[in-house]
N, C-alpha and C positions, 0 to 999 in steps of 0.2 A: 589481726588488722581490723580497724574500726569501721563501723558502718554509721553514716550520718543520715539523719532524717532531714529532708530538705523542703518539705511542704508543710507549713503550719506548725502549731505547737501541740504538745501532748501526743505525738505520733506513737503508735503501738508497734510492737516488735513483730516482724514477719519471721515465723519459725521455720520457713523452708530451709533445709540444711544446705550448707555450702561445703564444697570439697576443699582439701588441702589445708585443713585446720584454720580457716579464716574465722576470726572471732568478731561477733557483732556487738557494737556499742551504740545505742541510740542516743543522740544528742539533740537538744533543743535547737531548732533552726527555722527561721521564718524568712530567709533571704529571698526565696522565690515568690513569696506573697506579693512582692513588688513588681514582678514581671508581668508585662501586659498580656492579657488574654489574647489568644491567637484567633481572631475573627470569631469570637464568641465561644471558643472551645477552652474550657478551664484547664490549667496545668494539672498533670497527674501527680498524686502523692508518690514521692520516690524515696529510696534510700541509696546511699553511695558507699560502697566498700572501698577503702584505701588499699590499693594493690601495690606491692613492692617487687616488681619483677627484676631479674638479674640483668636483662638486656631490654632495649627499647626498639631497636631497628629490626624489622622483619624482612627477610629476604624471600624472593620468589624467582622462579625460572620459567614462568608462564610465557609461552611464545606469542600470545595474542594481546598482551598489554604493554604499554610503553614505559614501564619502570621496573626496576629489579629490587627496589628497597622502599619501605614505607614505615611510617610511625602512626600509631593509633593511640592517642592519649587516653581514650576512654573505651570501655566495653559497654555495650547496650546503648540505646539512644532514645531520649525523650520525645523526639519528633513523632514517633509512632507511625511512620509510613508503612502501610500494610504490605507493600511489595518488597520491603527491605531484604536483600539477599543475605545480609549478615545475621538475621534472626537465628538461624540454626546454631550459631556459635555459642549461644547461651546455654545450650544443652551440655557443654563441656563443664559447666559449674552445677550441673543437676538443676538448672533453672529452665522455665518454659520459654520457648521462642515467642510466645504471645505477650501476655501482660508483664511477665517478669522482665523480658527484654526492654520494655518501655519504662519500667519502674524500679528495677534492681540493678543499678549502674555500678560500674567499677571505674575508678579514677587512679592515674599513675603519676602522683606528684613529683616523683624522682626522675621523670622523663628527661628533662634538660640535663641533669647531672650524668645520667646514663649515656645520653647522646654525646656529651662532651668527652666522656671516656672512650666511646666507640670511635669517634673521629680522630682521637689521639693515638690510636693503635698504629704500630709500625706497619707500613705497607698498605695503609688504607687507600683504596682507589676511589676517586671522586666521581659520583654520578648523582643526578638529581634525587632528592628524597621526596616522596609523595606523602602528603597528609590528607586524610579523609577518604581513604580507600576502603574502609570497612564501616566504621560508624562516624557520624559527622563531628569534626573537630570543633565546631561552633555550636553545638547543642546548648541549651540553657545553662547547664552547670558550668560551662566555661566562664560564664559571667563571674562566678565566685572563685573557681579554682585557678583560672588563668594558666593552665598547663600548656595549652596550644601556644599562648603568647610567650611563655618561657622557652619553649622549643624554638620558636621563630627568632627570639632574641639570640639564642646560641648559634643558630645557623647563620644569622646576619653577621654576628661578631666574627665568625670564622670565614665569612664570605663563601658559604656553601650553598649551592643552588637548591631550590625547593619548588614544589607545586602544591597547591591547595585545591581540594574539591569540596564544595559545601552547597547546601541549600539554605544558608542562613546569611542575613545581612549583618550579623555580628562581625563578620570578617572585616567590615569597614573600621571597626574599633582599632584594628592593628595597622592601619595605613601608615602610621609613623614608622613601622618596620618594613612593611611590604612595599611601600612606595620607593624608599631609597634602594632597597634590594632590587626592585624591578629596573630601576635606572642603571644599575650595574649589570643587568642581565641575569640576575639570580633568582627571579621570582615570576610565577605565572599563577593565575587563579581561574578556576572553572566554577561558574554558578549554575546549579541545576534548576530549571523551570519546567515543571511537569504539566501544568495546567494554568490557564488564566481565569478559569471559571471558579468563583469563590465557593460555590456549592460543591463542586468536584474536589477542590482543594481541602475543604474542611473534612471531607470523609476519607480522602485518599492519604493525606498527610496532616492529620488533625492538629498537631502542635508544632509544625514547622512554620516559619515566618511566611506571611502572605506573598503571593507572586509579585505584587507591586513593590514590596520591599526588596525582593531579590533583584528586580530590574533596576531599582534605585541604586542598589549596591553595584551592579554592573556599571552604571553611569558614574558613580563616585570613583570606583577603581580606575576605569578607563580615563577619566579626567585627570587622574594623578599619573598617568603614563604606565599603568600596570597592564601587561598583556592579559586580557580578560576574555574568556571563552564562554559561550553559551552551551550548556548541556541540556538537551531535550530528552531527558532520561528519568524514568523509563517511559516508553510509548506503550500505552495500554490500548489494545484494539477495542474500538467501538465506545471507548470512554474518553480517551484523550487523543487518539490519533487524528481526529478531525481538527485539532487545534494546532497541528504542527506548523502549518504555514503562518498562522497568526503569532505563534511564539517566536518563530524565527524573525518575523517582522519586528516584533517588540524588542527582541534582543539586539537586533541591528540598530534600531533607533536609539537604544540605550548606550550603544558604543561598543558592543562585543566585537572582537577582532575576527573571530571565526566560530564555528559551531560543530557539534557532533550529536548523534542520537544513539540510543540503545533500546532495543525492544525489551519488554518486561521479562524477567527471569523468575521462575518459581522453584528454586531448589529445596529439596527435603521438606521440612515442616512448613515452609512458606506456602506451598500449594494448598493444603487444607485450610490454612488461615485465610488465604486470598479467596478461596471458593466460599467460605462462610461469609466473608465481607461482601462478595458479590450477591449472595442470596439475601443479605440484609438490605443493601443499598441499591442494587440494580437487578432485582428479580426478573424484570421484563426482558433482560438481555444476557443473563448469566450464562445460559447454554451457548449462546452465540459467541460470547467473549471467550469462553474456554475452548470452543471448537476452533476458533482462529488461533489462539495460543498454541494449541496442539498441532495445527497445520504449520505454524512457524517453527515448532520444535520437533518435527519429524514424527508426529503422531503421539507424543508424550507430553506430560505437563511441563517437563524441563529436559533440556539437552545440555549436558555438562561438557561436551567435547570442545577442545580448544577451537578458536576461531568461530565455529558455529554458535557457541553460547552467547557471544556478544553481537552476532549479526542476524541470527535466525536463518531460515531457508524457505524456499518455495515462493509461491505467487505473492503472498502477503509481504514477505521480507523484501522482495523486489519492488513491490509497489511503494512501500514505506521509504525505501532507499531513493527511488526516482523522485517521489514527491519532495523529500527533504533536500535532495541535491538541487532540484529546480528552485525551491524556495531560497536556498542559500545563494544561488546565482542571481536570482531576482533582486536580492538585497545586498549583494556584494560581500557576502561572507565566504571566506576560504575554509579549507580543511584545517582542523586544529593541529598545530605542531608546536610542541613545547621545546623550542631550541634555547637552551639556557647555557650560561657561561660556567664551564667547569675549571677554568684556568686560574681563578683568583683565590682559590682556597688556601687558607693559612692554618695549618695544623695547630691545635692548642699546645701551649707550652707547659701547662701544669694542671693540677686537679681543679675542678670547679666545685665551689661550695654548694651544698644542697639548698635549693631555692625555697622549698616548702617543707 
């Protein structure tokens, strides 16, 4: 399977071994040189491994999340959010959850064809498919590969419901699909806004689109009739929690239908990465931040238990929840409910040609 270099010319080979016999081929590529710098943060040099999985729909039985199937067109994420709970998944390929997660990416160009085959299986039961549950489906490489777009095209053609979670305004590019799907009750989008402070944003989510762009995306989606939700996630104690009310107000003004929040999670290798980030960028409050996170997580850096992992516990969790709920009431935002139409689905009648 080839690996493409996506930043600049004359890229050198990264000799970190990959599992499962993946073969690397470095190709000349300068497409990302044209991508706008994210508030002064330069794009990271990356490589992309073309992955050919046998299936594309991931199933789960978690009782605390609102979907039982999802699609992730990419592994790894260029956005570089220090808190990303998906970072440990890169260890599956003997790659680091740190820099490798941000720079050694995997793309699945056969995703739409695999999805078409999955939806054509006898006895398939229709429920919404979630995109963006692990890594962002609209990270910068989507500009070139358009895998997310091909998946959305397949879902819309078959009238299958879907949700999208992203922190990128690139989602607006696909309004020609998402808009008509939403008008049929098939689509909903959640935009994550973590901070409105440019300094906090640059350090916390260095290569993700600026908050103003995400709010503009909420506005654009809402104006096209797309049910659009504000995700204030994650809330980081003593770094972003003081912005909750302002973010809710900004999201409501942009047209968000409702909102939800999640306290920061630090599973596995994310915890030491996050602590190192704190020491570098917020040494004045690093101990206080971690003490509060541990209070939220029952005395540990992370609490993986169902329900508790998404809500936290104790005084701080209650305080965040009450503040958030009051802010939503003040600005007329309800609780996020993805009620999509599952009755329009038209099973595929034949094989789909490979799109890429």
